[in-house]
All heavy atoms as an XYZ file, in Angstrom:
689
protein
N      23.653      3.569     26.031
C      23.061      4.199     24.853
C      21.753      3.471     24.548
O      21.703      2.263     24.563
C      24.026      4.079     23.660
C      23.538      4.751     22.416
S      24.932      4.729     21.225
C      23.968      4.780     19.791
N      20.702      4.202     24.461
C      19.445      3.603     24.089
C      18.987      3.825     22.639
O      19.376      4.808     22.053
C      18.309      4.142     25.027
O      18.141      5.506     24.806
N      18.265      2.853     22.152
C      17.776      3.083     20.793
C      16.305      3.106     20.741
O      15.567      2.528     21.663
C      18.227      1.908     19.892
O      17.696      0.676     20.341
N      15.740      3.816     19.822
C      14.270      3.867     19.662
C      13.834      2.872     18.499
O      14.413      2.993     17.482
C      13.904      5.380     19.320
O      14.322      6.232     20.322
C      12.429      5.431     19.202
N      12.894      2.116     18.755
C      12.362      1.238     17.766
C      11.046      1.705     17.332
O      10.112      1.968     18.141
C      12.223     -0.198     18.346
C      11.604     -1.183     17.344
C      13.591     -0.747     18.858
N      10.852      1.881     16.058
C       9.626      2.314     15.469
C       8.877      1.104     15.035
O       9.303      0.278     14.193
C       9.822      3.268     14.354
C      10.349      4.597     14.735
O       9.993      5.101     15.830
N      11.269      5.157     13.987
N       7.679      0.898     15.520
C       6.801     -0.238     15.107
C       5.748      0.293     14.185
O       5.201      1.295     14.476
C       6.134     -0.912     16.334
C       7.171     -1.654     17.205
O       8.150     -2.134     16.658
O       6.889     -1.782     18.391
N       5.486     -0.437     13.143
C       4.492     -0.019     12.204
C       3.457     -1.230     12.016
O       3.798     -2.287     12.182
C       5.089      0.158     10.753
C       6.037      1.304     10.741
C       7.412      1.135     10.969
C       5.592      2.633     10.527
C       8.301      2.171     10.949
C       6.493      3.650     10.527
C       7.854      3.464     10.795
O       8.688      4.563     10.765
N       2.207     -0.755     11.989
C       1.101     -1.665     11.938
C       0.289     -1.531     10.679
O       0.102     -0.393     10.160
C       0.201     -1.514     13.144
C       0.954     -1.863     14.413
C       1.743     -1.017     15.084
C       0.840     -3.232     14.935
C       2.391     -1.415     16.233
C       1.482     -3.552     16.093
C       2.269     -2.707     16.723
O       2.900     -3.052     17.838
N      -0.295     -2.532     10.261
C      -1.154     -2.560      9.037
C      -2.583     -2.764      9.565
O      -2.826     -3.719     10.378
C      -0.805     -3.662      8.039
C      -1.787     -3.995      6.997
C      -1.722     -2.965      5.945
C      -1.486     -5.351      6.429
N      -3.529     -1.974      9.097
C      -4.955     -2.238      9.346
C      -5.578     -2.405      8.029
O      -5.585     -1.569      7.084
C      -5.592     -1.051     10.101
C      -5.104     -0.961     11.513
C      -5.593      0.301     12.192
C      -6.966      0.577     12.188
N      -7.350      1.823     12.957
N      -6.157     -3.671      7.787
C      -6.798     -3.956      6.550
C      -8.078     -4.738      6.851
O      -7.970     -5.761      7.483
C      -5.790     -4.880      5.697
C      -6.467     -5.273      4.428
C      -6.635     -4.388      3.349
C      -6.803     -6.589      4.190
C      -7.299     -4.814      2.140
C      -7.386     -7.031      3.011
C      -7.584     -6.103      1.936
O      -8.149     -6.498      0.796
N      -9.114     -4.233      6.436
C     -10.441     -4.774      6.723
C     -10.561     -4.834      8.312
O     -10.312     -3.843      8.977
C     -10.672     -6.145      6.073
C     -10.700     -5.973      4.554
C     -11.144     -7.288      3.893
C     -11.175     -7.039      2.436
N     -11.553     -8.315      1.688
N     -10.756     -5.994      8.913
C     -10.834     -6.060     10.372
C      -9.598     -6.638     10.934
O      -9.612     -6.940     12.183
C     -12.082     -6.881     10.747
C     -13.321     -6.268     10.330
C     -14.492     -7.132     10.773
C     -15.822     -6.464     10.441
N     -16.918     -7.126     10.908
N      -8.558     -6.666     10.210
C      -7.290     -7.251     10.643
C      -6.213     -6.161     10.929
O      -6.100     -5.136     10.158
C      -6.743     -8.142      9.494
C      -5.628     -9.144      9.909
C      -5.497    -10.038      8.751
N      -4.231    -10.738      9.041
C      -3.620    -11.510      8.157
N      -4.141    -11.671      6.986
N      -2.567    -12.113      8.482
N      -5.480     -6.422     12.044
C      -4.361     -5.468     12.369
C      -3.192     -6.383     12.616
O      -3.233     -7.407     13.330
C      -4.729     -4.651     13.579
C      -3.642     -3.690     13.976
C      -4.052     -2.861     15.166
C      -2.907     -1.965     15.597
N      -3.266     -1.164     16.810
N      -2.000     -6.037     12.091
C      -0.820     -6.779     12.422
C       0.392     -5.886     12.419
O       0.441     -4.866     11.625
C      -0.650     -7.945     11.397
C      -0.261     -7.569      9.988
C      -0.047     -8.819      9.167
C       0.958     -8.655      8.127
N       1.293     -9.838      7.462
N       1.352     -6.254     13.132
C       2.586     -5.521     13.203
C       3.453     -5.932     11.920
O       3.501     -7.124     11.564
C       3.424     -5.962     14.477
C       4.665     -5.233     14.641
C       5.367     -5.628     15.955
C       6.716     -4.944     16.086
N       7.342     -5.420     17.350
N       4.045     -4.991     11.306
C       4.729     -5.173     10.030
C       6.302     -5.490     10.274
O       6.909     -4.972     11.138
C       4.639     -3.975      9.171
C       3.292     -3.669      8.610
C       3.263     -2.282      7.935
C       2.845     -4.705      7.677
N       6.690     -6.439      9.459
C       8.073     -6.862      9.474
C       8.814     -5.850      8.494
O       8.217     -5.289      7.631
C       8.280     -8.303      9.082
C       7.649     -9.245      9.996
C       7.680    -10.618      9.466
C       6.874    -11.562     10.369
N       6.757    -12.852      9.787
N      10.109     -5.845      8.470
C      10.933     -4.991      7.584
C      10.601     -5.286      6.152
O      10.364     -4.358      5.368
C      12.372     -5.175      7.923
C      13.284     -4.351      7.086
C      13.096     -2.792      7.343
O      12.662     -2.399      8.451
O      13.295     -1.993      6.380
N      10.510     -6.560      5.737
C      10.199     -6.894      4.310
C       8.808     -6.422      3.951
O       8.612     -6.067      2.777
C      10.505     -8.338      4.066
C       9.394     -9.274      4.712
C       9.634    -10.744      4.255
C       8.397    -11.494      4.587
N       8.028    -12.404      3.522
N       7.922     -6.395      4.833
C       6.558     -5.900      4.506
C       6.556     -4.481      4.382
O       5.854     -3.937      3.544
C       5.597     -6.444      5.600
C       5.456     -7.921      5.672
C       4.681     -8.383      6.861
O       4.858     -7.809      7.957
O       3.985     -9.365      6.692
N       7.329     -3.763      5.240
C       7.451     -2.313      5.011
C       8.026     -2.034      3.681
O       7.566     -0.989      2.998
C       8.333     -1.644      6.074
C       7.727     -1.534      7.435
C       8.777     -1.071      8.534
C       6.578     -0.540      7.448
N       9.037     -2.713      3.238
C       9.659     -2.493      1.869
C       8.610     -2.767      0.830
O       8.600     -1.947     -0.135
C      10.837     -3.394      1.827
C      12.046     -2.939      2.712
C      11.399     -3.389      0.306
C      13.109     -3.886      2.805
N       7.867     -3.745      0.956
C       6.784     -4.064      0.005
C       5.745     -2.919     -0.169
O       5.402     -2.463     -1.220
C       6.062     -5.286      0.301
N       5.415     -2.266      1.064
C       4.448     -1.133      1.023
C       5.133      0.056      0.333
O       4.499      0.773     -0.428
C       4.020     -0.821      2.434
C       3.103     -2.008      2.920
C       3.267      0.500      2.479
C       2.736     -1.856      4.427
N       6.420      0.304      0.648
C       7.161      1.415      0.023
C       7.220      1.209     -1.521
O       7.041      2.186     -2.275
C       8.565      1.536      0.631
C       8.492      2.053      1.997
C       9.950      2.221      2.531
N       9.875      2.540      3.884
C      10.534      1.831      4.893
N      11.290      0.870      4.610
N      10.404      2.257      6.182
N       7.435      0.049     -1.966
C       7.501     -0.241     -3.406
C       6.135     -0.007     -4.008
O       5.986      0.605     -5.096
C       7.832     -1.706     -3.709
C       9.392     -1.886     -3.525
N       9.959     -3.142     -3.536
C      10.385     -1.015     -3.191
C      11.248     -3.004     -3.277
N      11.502     -1.781     -3.055
N       5.109     -0.420     -3.325
C       3.640     -0.167     -3.732
C       3.422      1.336     -3.872
O       2.896      1.798     -4.973
C       2.751     -0.791     -2.790
C       1.258     -0.497     -3.055
C       0.613     -1.198     -3.996
C       0.606      0.557     -2.327
C      -0.797     -1.034     -4.199
C      -0.677      0.817     -2.613
C      -1.384      0.052     -3.559
N       3.941      2.088     -2.911
C       3.701      3.551     -2.976
C       4.383      4.199     -4.099
O       3.905      5.026     -4.773
C       4.098      4.129     -1.562
C       3.892      5.643     -1.427
C       4.270      6.104     -0.037
O       4.909      5.349      0.694
O       3.835      7.256      0.194
N       5.690      3.753     -4.345
C       6.489      4.305     -5.428
C       5.755      3.973     -6.801
O       5.650      4.772     -7.712
C       7.824      3.750     -5.475
C       8.576      4.343     -4.256
C       8.619      4.113     -6.727
C       9.918      3.715     -3.878
N       5.319      2.692     -6.919
C       4.643      2.361     -8.136
C       3.395      3.087     -8.426
O       3.091      3.480     -9.565
C       4.327      0.807     -8.170
C       5.477     -0.045     -8.324
C       5.127     -1.542     -8.285
O       3.910     -1.872     -8.408
O       6.015     -2.395     -8.071
N       2.622      3.390     -7.385
C       1.447      4.241     -7.549
C       1.684      5.598     -8.074
O       0.845      6.141     -8.768
C       0.642      4.284     -6.273
C      -0.062      3.051     -5.826
S      -1.361      2.476     -6.999
C      -2.343      3.979     -7.128
N       2.824      6.096     -7.775
C       3.210      7.470     -8.301
C       3.634      7.484     -9.797
O       3.633      8.558    -10.398
C       4.237      8.104     -7.419
O       5.463      7.453     -7.509
C       3.789      8.218     -5.986
N       3.966      6.346    -10.313
C       4.584      6.302    -11.663
C       3.765      5.478    -12.677
O       4.092      5.577    -13.843
C       5.977      5.783    -11.658
C       6.068      4.380    -11.169
C       6.905      6.698    -10.920
C       7.507      3.743    -11.309
N       2.615      4.830    -12.262
C       1.877      4.087    -13.200
C       1.150      5.086    -14.152
O       0.679      6.078    -13.654
C       0.916      3.089    -12.571
C      -0.094      3.802    -11.642
C       1.612      1.959    -11.816
C      -1.269      2.896    -11.177
N       1.055      4.720    -15.374
C       0.361      5.641    -16.317
C      -1.189      5.660    -16.049
O      -1.726      4.568    -15.747
C       0.691      5.107    -17.665
C       1.121      3.619    -17.454
C       1.667      3.639    -16.064
N      -1.751      6.736    -16.068
C      -3.178      6.918    -15.832
C      -3.854      6.863    -17.181
O      -4.204      7.932    -17.773
C      -3.457      8.137    -15.053
C      -2.970      8.118    -13.590
C      -3.676      7.019    -12.778
O      -4.810      6.802    -12.789
N      -2.819      6.264    -12.019
N      -4.158      5.630    -17.690
C      -4.893      5.477    -18.957
C      -6.359      5.381    -18.564
O      -6.750      4.544    -17.745
C      -4.398      4.200    -19.649
C      -2.929      4.281    -19.903
C      -5.202      3.937    -20.895
C      -2.275      2.969    -20.341
N      -7.237      6.120    -19.177
C      -8.567      6.264    -18.761
C      -9.570      5.511    -19.623
O     -10.514      5.964    -20.111
C      -9.041      7.700    -18.705
C      -8.158      8.581    -17.833
C      -7.142      9.350    -18.303
C      -8.378      8.499    -16.424
C      -6.353     10.121    -17.469
C      -7.516      9.278    -15.565
C      -6.539     10.058    -16.116
O      -5.834     10.844    -15.256
N      -9.326      4.158    -19.804
C     -10.239      3.414    -20.602
C     -10.959      2.387    -19.712
O     -11.889      1.649    -20.227
C      -9.456      2.583    -21.693
C      -8.470      1.626    -21.183
C      -8.942      0.307    -20.778
C      -7.136      1.916    -20.976
C      -8.003     -0.591    -20.278
C      -6.241      1.040    -20.505
C      -6.682     -0.253    -20.127
N     -10.765      2.464    -18.492
C     -11.353      1.427    -17.585
C     -12.744      1.908    -17.063
O     -12.867      3.197    -16.850
C     -10.496      1.148    -16.399
S     -10.945     -0.312    -15.419
N     -13.608      1.059    -16.708
C     -14.954      1.533    -16.316
C     -14.981      1.534    -14.778
O     -15.976      1.941    -14.197
C     -16.097      0.600    -16.762
O     -15.786     -0.733    -16.401
C     -16.137      0.658    -18.276
N     -13.896      1.055    -14.084
C     -13.820      1.156    -12.680
C     -12.611      1.925    -12.197
O     -11.699      2.155    -12.973
C     -13.641     -0.298    -12.100
O     -12.379     -0.948    -12.509
C     -14.746     -1.244    -12.404
N     -12.705      2.432    -11.048
C     -11.654      3.247    -10.425
C     -11.272      2.616     -9.127
O     -12.193      2.370     -8.274
C     -12.094      4.670    -10.226
C     -11.003      5.503     -9.589
C     -12.452      5.283    -11.613
N      -9.968      2.425     -8.911
C      -9.540      1.902     -7.624
C      -8.878      3.075     -6.853
O      -8.006      3.723     -7.459
C      -8.536      0.761     -7.828
C      -9.233     -0.488     -8.412
O     -10.343     -0.843     -7.962
O      -8.653     -1.069     -9.270
N      -9.171      3.129     -5.530
C      -8.537      4.234     -4.749
C      -7.872      3.484     -3.501
O      -8.377      2.641     -2.987
C      -9.524      5.176     -4.200
N      -6.629      3.868     -3.272
C      -5.812      3.281     -2.176
C      -5.383      4.401     -1.323
O      -4.906      5.440     -1.744
C      -4.553      2.664     -2.784
C      -4.885      1.595     -3.875
C      -4.690      1.934     -5.210
C      -5.313      0.386     -3.472
C      -5.002      0.947     -6.216
C      -5.617     -0.554     -4.440
C      -5.389     -0.277     -5.833
O      -5.727     -1.180     -6.824
N      -5.576      4.208     -0.029
C      -5.179      5.162      1.008
C      -4.160      4.647      1.935
O      -4.339      3.642      2.486
C      -6.441      5.633      1.842
O      -7.513      6.014      1.011
C      -6.074      6.684      2.810
N      -3.034      5.292      1.986
C      -1.967      4.959      2.894
C      -1.880      6.111      3.938
O      -1.810      7.292      3.673
C      -0.573      4.940      2.159
C      -0.420      3.900      1.078
C       0.924      4.019      0.388
C      -0.597      2.469      1.690
N      -1.872      5.605      5.262
C      -1.942      6.535      6.358
C      -0.719      6.320      7.227
O      -0.352      5.179      7.611
C      -3.236      6.310      7.240
O      -4.327      6.357      6.381
C      -3.280      7.289      8.332
N      -0.071      7.458      7.472
C       1.107      7.441      8.402
C       0.861      8.600      9.447
O       0.778      9.757      8.997
C       2.405      7.640      7.604
C       3.588      7.787      8.581
C       4.075      6.663      9.142
C       4.208      8.992      8.848
C       5.222      6.703     10.026
C       5.297      9.024      9.631
C       5.809      7.915     10.207
O       6.906      8.046     11.033
N       0.801      8.243     10.688
C       0.339      9.226     11.772
C      -0.987      9.795     11.370
O      -1.916      9.105     11.092
C       1.464     10.169     12.027
C       2.673      9.540     12.645
O       2.503      8.552     13.422
N       3.784     10.100     12.458
N      -0.987     11.130     11.170
C      -2.205     11.777     10.821
C      -2.235     12.182      9.237
O      -3.189     12.864      8.827
C      -2.416     13.110     11.551
C      -2.689     12.776     13.062
O      -3.212     11.723     13.302
O      -2.348     13.607     13.944
N      -1.276     11.787      8.546
C      -1.137     12.084      7.062
C      -1.698     11.024      6.174
O      -1.214      9.822      6.412
C       0.352     12.380      6.777
C       0.484     12.874      5.373
C       1.942     13.182      5.104
O       2.662     13.553      6.070
O       2.363     12.953      3.906
N      -2.532     11.314      5.372
C      -3.187     10.369      4.450
C      -2.733     10.663      3.081
O      -2.773     11.842      2.603
C      -4.678     10.384      4.537
C      -5.219      9.565      5.641
C      -6.723      9.385      5.519
O      -7.365      9.924      4.630
O      -7.339      8.707      6.330
N      -2.417      9.646      2.284
C      -2.081      9.821      0.922
C      -2.979      8.900      0.123
O      -3.094      7.761      0.358
C      -0.606      9.457      0.593
O       0.233     10.256      1.364
C      -0.254      9.670     -0.844
N      -3.737      9.505     -0.833
C      -4.730      8.691     -1.622
C      -4.157      8.585     -3.061
O      -3.796      9.556     -3.637
C      -6.091      9.318     -1.575
C      -7.053      8.538     -2.442
C      -6.592      9.541     -0.157
N      -4.162      7.400     -3.548
C      -3.732      7.072     -4.912
C      -4.998      6.542     -5.668
O      -5.650      5.781     -5.177
C      -2.617      6.049     -4.936
C      -1.397      6.456     -4.252
C      -1.092      6.032     -2.933
C      -0.456      7.311     -4.859
C       0.016      6.412     -2.285
C       0.641      7.681     -4.158
C       0.908      7.158     -2.899
N      -5.145      7.017     -6.892
C      -6.201      6.691     -7.768
C      -5.638      5.881     -8.971
O      -4.676      6.355     -9.639
C      -7.024      7.871     -8.271
C      -7.495      8.807     -7.052
C      -8.221      7.485     -9.151
C      -8.451      8.079     -6.200
N      -6.231      4.754     -9.239
C      -5.838      3.955    -10.416
C      -7.039      3.805    -11.347
O      -8.056      3.145    -10.888
C      -5.306      2.604     -9.959
C      -5.030      1.618    -11.118
O      -4.765      2.207    -12.272
O      -4.911      0.475    -10.880
N      -6.937      4.353    -12.473
C      -8.073      4.195    -13.521
C      -7.702      3.396    -14.654
O      -8.335      3.343    -15.611
C      -8.374      5.561    -13.951
C      -8.938      6.618    -12.961
C      -9.206      7.989    -13.514
N      -9.915      8.763    -12.612
C      -9.359      9.496    -11.722
N      -8.079      9.639    -11.726
N     -10.068     10.275    -10.956
N      -6.582      2.598    -14.576
C      -6.098      1.907    -15.711
C      -6.545      0.438    -15.910
O      -6.509     -0.068    -16.922
N      -6.869     -0.289    -14.871
C      -7.369     -1.692    -14.902
C      -6.271     -2.531    -15.270
O      -6.495     -3.810    -15.430
C      -8.491     -1.893    -15.876
S     -10.070     -1.258    -15.290
N      -5.028     -2.211    -15.512
C      -3.973     -3.153    -15.918
C      -2.980     -3.396    -14.855
O      -2.309     -4.444    -14.746
C      -3.257     -2.620    -17.167
C      -4.147     -2.673    -18.396
C      -3.367     -2.259    -19.681
O      -2.104     -2.111    -19.669
O      -4.063     -2.060    -20.689
N      -2.797     -2.436    -13.940
C      -1.759     -2.523    -12.857
C      -2.318     -3.484    -11.775
O      -3.456     -3.302    -11.351
C      -1.445     -1.172    -12.363
C      -0.454     -1.150    -11.338
C       0.897     -1.373    -11.496
C      -0.617     -0.834     -9.910
N       1.506     -1.199    -10.259
C       0.664     -0.953     -9.273
C      -1.682     -0.530     -9.132
C       0.841     -0.758     -7.935
C      -1.523     -0.242     -7.791
C      -0.223     -0.382     -7.206
N      -1.562     -4.394    -11.373
C      -1.931     -5.441    -10.371
C      -1.144     -5.280     -9.094
O      -0.980     -6.222     -8.374
C      -1.731     -6.869    -10.975
C      -2.475     -7.048    -12.196
C      -3.963     -7.113    -12.014
C      -4.714     -7.440    -13.284
N      -5.827     -6.732    -13.574
N      -0.678     -4.066     -8.811
C       0.128     -3.870     -7.627
C      -0.515     -4.253     -6.298
O       0.098     -4.787     -5.422
N      -1.832     -3.944     -6.128
C      -2.504     -4.252     -4.816
C      -2.534     -5.761     -4.682
O      -2.527     -6.325     -3.614
C      -3.820     -3.510     -4.739
C      -4.417     -3.610     -3.407
C      -3.728     -3.157     -2.284
C      -5.681     -4.127     -3.285
C      -4.315     -3.260     -1.069
C      -6.327     -4.272     -2.070
C      -5.576     -3.866     -0.907
N      -2.952     -6.409     -5.748
C      -2.934     -7.900     -5.739
C      -1.700     -8.467     -5.172
O      -1.663     -9.312     -4.282
C      -3.268     -8.475     -7.146
C      -3.186     -9.956     -7.207
C      -4.217    -10.744     -6.825
C      -2.048    -10.513     -7.747
C      -4.141    -12.111     -6.848
C      -1.894    -11.919     -7.897
C      -2.962    -12.670     -7.435
O      -2.794    -14.057     -7.525
N      -0.590     -8.023     -5.765
C       0.724     -8.530     -5.329
C       1.152     -8.069     -3.931
O       1.759     -8.834     -3.191
C       1.813     -8.151     -6.331
C       1.654     -8.791     -7.670
C       1.396     -8.087     -8.760
C       1.726    -10.201     -7.776
C       1.142     -8.732    -10.068
C       1.494    -10.848     -9.005
C       1.273    -10.080    -10.161
O       1.057    -10.738    -11.351
N       0.744     -6.909     -3.554
C       1.010     -6.409     -2.220
C       0.273     -7.225     -1.167
O       0.852     -7.597     -0.121
C       0.573     -4.879     -2.073
C       0.813     -4.287     -0.719
C       2.301     -4.384     -0.268
C       0.187     -2.970     -0.693
N      -0.998     -7.589     -1.467
C      -1.727     -8.445     -0.554
C      -1.121     -9.816     -0.375
O      -1.062    -10.369      0.678
C      -3.181     -8.573     -1.002
C      -4.066     -7.311     -0.838
C      -5.470     -7.578     -1.094
C      -5.807     -8.000     -2.413
N      -7.224     -8.184     -2.650
N      -0.523    -10.351     -1.477
C       0.159    -11.596     -1.380
C       1.387    -11.472     -0.496
O       1.697    -12.300      0.400
C       0.541    -12.107     -2.743
C      -0.586    -12.705     -3.537
C      -0.101    -13.266     -4.834
O       0.907    -12.868     -5.407
N      -0.803    -14.270     -5.373
N       2.169    -10.397     -0.690
C       3.389    -10.206      0.070
C       3.085    -10.027      1.543
O       3.920    -10.373      2.397
C       4.050     -8.882     -0.522
C       5.473     -8.649     -0.011
C       6.525     -9.580     -0.634
O       6.300    -10.038     -1.744
O       7.445     -9.875      0.012
N       1.941     -9.368      1.864
C       1.607     -9.146      3.219
C       0.755    -10.194      3.859
O       0.272    -10.098      5.004
C       0.832     -7.796      3.364
C       1.601     -6.638      2.875
C       0.701     -5.421      2.937
C       2.852     -6.361      3.697
N       0.476    -11.378      3.022
C      -0.329    -12.461      3.544
C      -1.700    -12.044      4.000
O      -2.142    -12.378      5.099
C       0.373    -13.283      4.624
C       1.577    -13.878      4.119
O       1.653    -14.484      3.095
N       2.720    -13.775      4.832
N      -2.331    -11.216      3.195
C      -3.680    -10.747      3.596
C      -4.826    -11.565      2.956
O      -5.939    -11.334      3.547
C      -3.813     -9.298      3.090
C      -2.888     -8.211      3.831
C      -3.070     -6.862      3.203
C      -3.136     -8.224      5.224
N      -4.545    -12.416      2.109
C      -5.657    -13.283      1.580
C      -5.158    -14.625      1.253
O      -4.096    -14.925      1.166
C      -6.338    -12.670      0.453
C      -7.047    -11.312      0.882
C      -7.837    -10.663     -0.268
O      -7.402    -10.706     -1.444
O      -8.917    -10.216      0.058
C-alpha cells in the first residue's frame, strides 16, 4: 500500500521553505481569523493578504489597524 505525501511551501519575499504541520495549522488559523475580524474603517492604512493554493488565490483585506494576526503568523513561521 502506498501513501501520497502532500508537501506545502511558503514563499515570502525572496524566501521559500517547506512547511511543517504546525506551520500549516498556523496558516489555517490566520485564514480563519481573517474571515471573522471586524472591519472597522477608522484606519488610514489598508493591509491586503494573499493566500495561494495551486491556482486559487484568496485575498483578505484588513482596514482595522488593531488586528496583529500577520505579526504573530510571521513569528510562528520564523520569517523575521
